[in-house]
C-alpha positions, 0 to 999 in steps of 0.5 A: 822886748816882747810882752808875756802874754800874763795870762801864760804867766799865771800858768807858768808859776801855778803849775811850777809852785812859785809866784806870779812875779817870780815867774814873770822876772824869770821869764824875762830873764830867759827871754833876755838871754839868761841862763839859768846858772846865771839867774840861780846864781846872780839874779835872785833879788830879781826871782826872789830867791828861786833855786836852779831846779826852780828855774829850770822848771820855769824855762821848761814851761815857758819853752812847752807854752811857747811852742803852744802858743805857736800850735794854737796860732797854725790852728785858728789859721786852719780854721778860719780859712776853713770859713768855721771860727767862731767868737766862742770857738776863738775864745775855747782855743786861746784859753786852751793851755793843753796840748791834747784838749787843744787838740780835740778841740781841733779836731773836727775841723783838721783836713782828713782822709777820706772815711766813711762819714766823708761819703755819708756827708757827700751824699747829704745824709748829715741833717739826717744825722742830726735828726737822729741825735735829736732823740725825739719821738720820730721814727727812723724809718720816716726820718729817712724816708726824705733822703733816699733817692740818688746816690742813696738807694734805700732806707738802711743806707741812709740810716747806716751812713747817718749813723756814720755820721754819728760814730764820728761826732762821738769819736771826735767830741770833747766832752767824750774824747776827755772822758775816755781820756780820764777813764783810759788814764785811771782805769787802763790797764795795760796788756802784752802778748808774745807774738805767735812762732817769736817765743825762742826769739823773743826768750829774754823778753819772756816775762812780758809774753803773758802780762798785765797790770794797771796801766797808772801803776806799772814801773817806767823800765818795765813799761819800757823794756815792754816798748822795746820788745813791742818795737822788736816784734816779740809782743803786741801791747795794749792798753784798755779800760773795761768797755762796758765802762767807757761805753756806758760814759759815752751813753750817758753824754749822748743818749738822751733818757726818754724813751725814742724810736731811735734810741737802739740806733743812736746807741748802736753808733756810740758803741761804734765811734768807740770801738772802731775810732775813738778806741784805737785814737784812745790807746795810741794816745794813751801808750803814748802819754805813758811813755812820754812819762815813763822817759821823763823818770828814766830821764831823772833817773839818769840825770841824777846817776849823770850829776853825781859821776860829774861831781865825782871827787877828783884827785886833783893836779897830781902826777898819775900813772894811768893803765888801760888793761888787756890781757893777749894784748897787754895793758897799755901805760901812759904817764901824765902830768897834774894838768894831764898832759901826756908825757910818756906811754908805752905796753906791758905784757904781765898776764897771759899769753905772755905772762912778762909779769915781772918784768911788767911790775919793775917797769911799773916801778920805774916810771913811777920813779922817773916820772914822779908819779903821785897815784895809779888808775886803773881802768875796771874794765876786762883784766882790770881786777888782775891788774890792780892785784899786779899794782898792789904787788909792786915795791914803790920808792915812794906812796903811790895811791891806787885807784879803780876807775870807771871805763864806761864810755872811753873807748867812745871818747877814744874813737871820736874827734875830740879823741883824734884832735887831742892825739891825732899821733896816737892810736885809741889805745893810748886815748883811752888810757890817758881818758882813763887816768884824766877822769883820776885828776878831773873827772868832770873835765874829762867826761864832758868831752864823750857823749853822755849817753855812752857813760852808761848810768842810765835806766834804759837810756835807748829807749827814751826820746833821743831830743828830751834825752839830750837836752836833759843830760846837757842842763846837768852838764852845765850845771855841774860845770857852773856848780864847779868852776873853770879854770880860764887858763887850763879848762879844754874848749869842751869844758869851756862849751858848757860854761854859761852863755859861751857855747861851742863857738865862743868856747874855740874862740878863747882857746885860740885866743889863750894859744895866740896870747897867753894865759889871761892875766884878768876876766877882763880880758874875756872881752878882748876875745872874737864875739865875746860881747857885753851879753856874753861876758855878763852871762859866763864871767862868774863862773871863770876863774884865774888863779893869780888873776889881777884882781883877787876876786878873779879866782872866786865866783864873785861876779865882776858887776860885784867888785866895786861893792866889795871894793868898798867893803874894803875901803870901808874897813881900810884894808885891800881886798886881798886881806878881806879874803884872808881875814874871818875877823874883818869880815866879821865887822862888815854890815852887809844892810849897808851895802844893799842897792836897788840892783845888789840885796841881801841875798846876793850879798850874803852870796857874796859874803860866804864866797869871800871866805873860800874864794875858788874852793871846790864844792867837790868832796875829798878823794878815798882810796878802795879796795875789793875782798879777795874775791875775782869770779862768780865762782868766788861768791857764796850766800851770806859773804859779807863784802865791799863794793862800789855803786856802779849804776842806780836805777828806779827799782834799785843799785848795781854794784860792783864787788869785784868779780865782773859782774855787778849785782843788784840790790833790790830797792826792797833791800838798801834798808831796814825801812821802807826806802821809795826812791834808791836815791834817797840811800845811796849815791852813785860810786858810793863805797858799801858794804853788801851781803849776798843773798842770790847767785844765777851762774848761768844767768850770771845774776847776783842778788844783794842786800843791804839789810843788816848789814853796817855799811859807809 
């Protein structure tokens, strides 16, 4: 492996708040191909116990700085080719670890289009510009005299050209750009103005038709909304500090204090450099950086919501009847076994215009009895509440739980390649109903088949950088899948794809091997899978489970590399490993210090002992049933009502709650609790059951304002 620059490691350690040793070992593991879940779970000795968040931060910084190093190489080569690379400049570039300052260093040497300064240089006026910048006692006309002739027709043309060169020097100065960057970031004001004639068409953005606020205070969701409005052509944005403050700072850099005949000329050139060149450059850069920060915050909110959604409580391997509700086209009904396999499908028509409700209820009762159904999953889309009420009125022959299930993204799955591959002989309505039922059985296993952007728990997710969003959300899915663990013999290729060390190709190979050879009897059998070598096995094995596998630990999070340690523990106690798993009394006798080696220390041994107490236990919570109050539309709501609800989305400015009226209400961050709340995620979680009070109803715009202040909720 190529040695990693020690300075780079120090920068990573400083930025991530970890020790140099922790950063170095984590980067080494990443460079060797180890994944974040594997490193944080099975390499605690090498990382000094860094958790998944810390390892991810080190990974992000390592990747960012590695890209920066490549950029440095390109820049150094470009400047060297021009014959302008001095030892001092090389050192400055090599010691720069931020993108914008690095580009500042390169700016004077970057190939550029023909500018006013370029023309002036071609006329031989750069020496005159240098003389003017000395700001000594010489008169500007005397200095310019010797440059008149040829392409320079008079003194004014000579001085104007020299000032154009000075203006470009100002705009390309590392010190000037650094000062302006700080000023724009700290003192910049973002302003939005409506584009003339777009008032009606862009009415939904009317809040921003005449808007301004300090950039440092603008909330991410407001900035993203304004950027979208500008992109759609309804407003114009600007980000500027006070101009006099900007010019004053530049004058402190470039204007000498001593009186000089050339001073007014240089001052004018500095102002021109700011207005014509530096201001638009800094404005664009500042807005881009602000957008990047807003993207990051939005992705963070989306990622946390997605994490909560993926880790939602599963019903488990129960037989489910799932309904994709509808009015005119009827309700698609499917019956699934405990693994989510489709047993039966049909359509019922309980709602208008057919309104064959008695027939539908009788049919549901019959299906529940015939397929020994344990629970009913009703999609929460169109006709969802009406269908739920119908199901609750059915008299079943045994106890059946009824759940409302989010339909977000189900239609995307139905029309996707994954949906067509699983159910080539069924239409999209059947696939949608199956997806609803499977979400109840195991939300994680089903939702990994859907592009996370389509799940609908984000904040302006369509406005953020798509590549960063994809990377952030994929990391969350990977984290959740590996945290829960995956049944090797039942997992779909979509779920296996996210297991540490696998990916789409190996996941497909595992599924094909399983189809050809039957269930895996042990984790070691994974090595028989095509192209799954020792490295992939090391990375994935601990996250895959085999119930009733050959080795008792195959259904646990204990990594196969640690089996010998557990076997020694059992042997020292004179028992089998299976007995160790089932006896807390035996486990209490284990002295972990006896089993410390050069590669396995107390952190890993402590994890192993904890896992022996709960092998293969699902870390997710237990699912709970829920019932809405007797309200069905906005017309049923009154201010002051207290209602049960379910949190459907969390943003930086509050939480959206479904109270059963087909329109989610907003609990603004200021209404989440009787105390100050800095982040909605500190108070509520996705799909949490809460109680809210109605504080406002805007029937024209279909908006509901809710509060959790002073309301007892779970």
